[in-house]
N, C-alpha and C positions, 0 to 999 in steps of 0.2 A: 332124212337122211340116204348119206352116199358112201356107205360102207359096204364091206363084202356082200350079206345077204341082200344086198338091194342093187348091185351093181348090174347083173344080168337084167334085169328088169330093166333101170335106166338104159343101156345099150340097146334093147330092142324098141321103148320108147322111141329112142332118139333118132332110131333108123326109118322112124316111119316120117318124122320130119322133111322136109323141103330143103335143099341147098340153095343158101342165098348165096350171092356175093362176099357178106361180112355178116358176121353173127357177133353180138355182145351176149354172154351170158353172164347175170348175177348170179350171184352165191350166197348174197342176203340172208336168203331163210335155211341156209343148209347149217347145222348145228352140230351133228357128228361125223367125223371123219373119219377116214385111216388109209393104211397104205395103197390100200384099191381106189380110192379117191383121186390120189397120182396118178393111179395108172389108168381109169375112166378120164382124166381130163389130155392126157399125151393120146389116149386112143381118138377121141375128139378131135385132137389136133390133128393126128396121121388121116383120119376120114375127111377132114376139111381141106388138106393137101390134097390127096386125092379127086377132089369134086371142085378145086381151084378156087375155093373159099376161103376166108381168112376168118380166125375166131378171137377175140380177147376177150379174158373174164374182169367182171368187176365185184366188188364188195366181198374177196374171198374174207372167210371167217379166220379169226388169231389163231384160234387152233390149225387150219390147215397151213395159214402161213409157215408155223412154228414147225410144223412136221416136212414141209416142204425145205423151209432150211436145215433142219438135220439132215436130209439126205442130199443136199445142195443142189438142189434141181428147181428151186423158187426163181430165180433167173430166167429158165426155160417155160414158164407158164407166161403167157404173154396176159398184160393186165392193159387194161385203158388207163390212158392218163403216165403210163412210164415208157 
């Protein structure tokens, strides 16, 4: 789950990972999302930029695509193959 109650733990876990030049993050196993999910993706993008790294996301779940479309930010989420 990538919802509000889980965001702090996900941020803490991701802070322990090494930064590489390019990251590809699959969201295939994500089933539950909310607006905090979008915030988390943008925070990871900010962190990647600060580390001169590039992130692309793959396998966005349909509910995340719907939510990002609703907030008109889908095009700001870098996706593999787009």
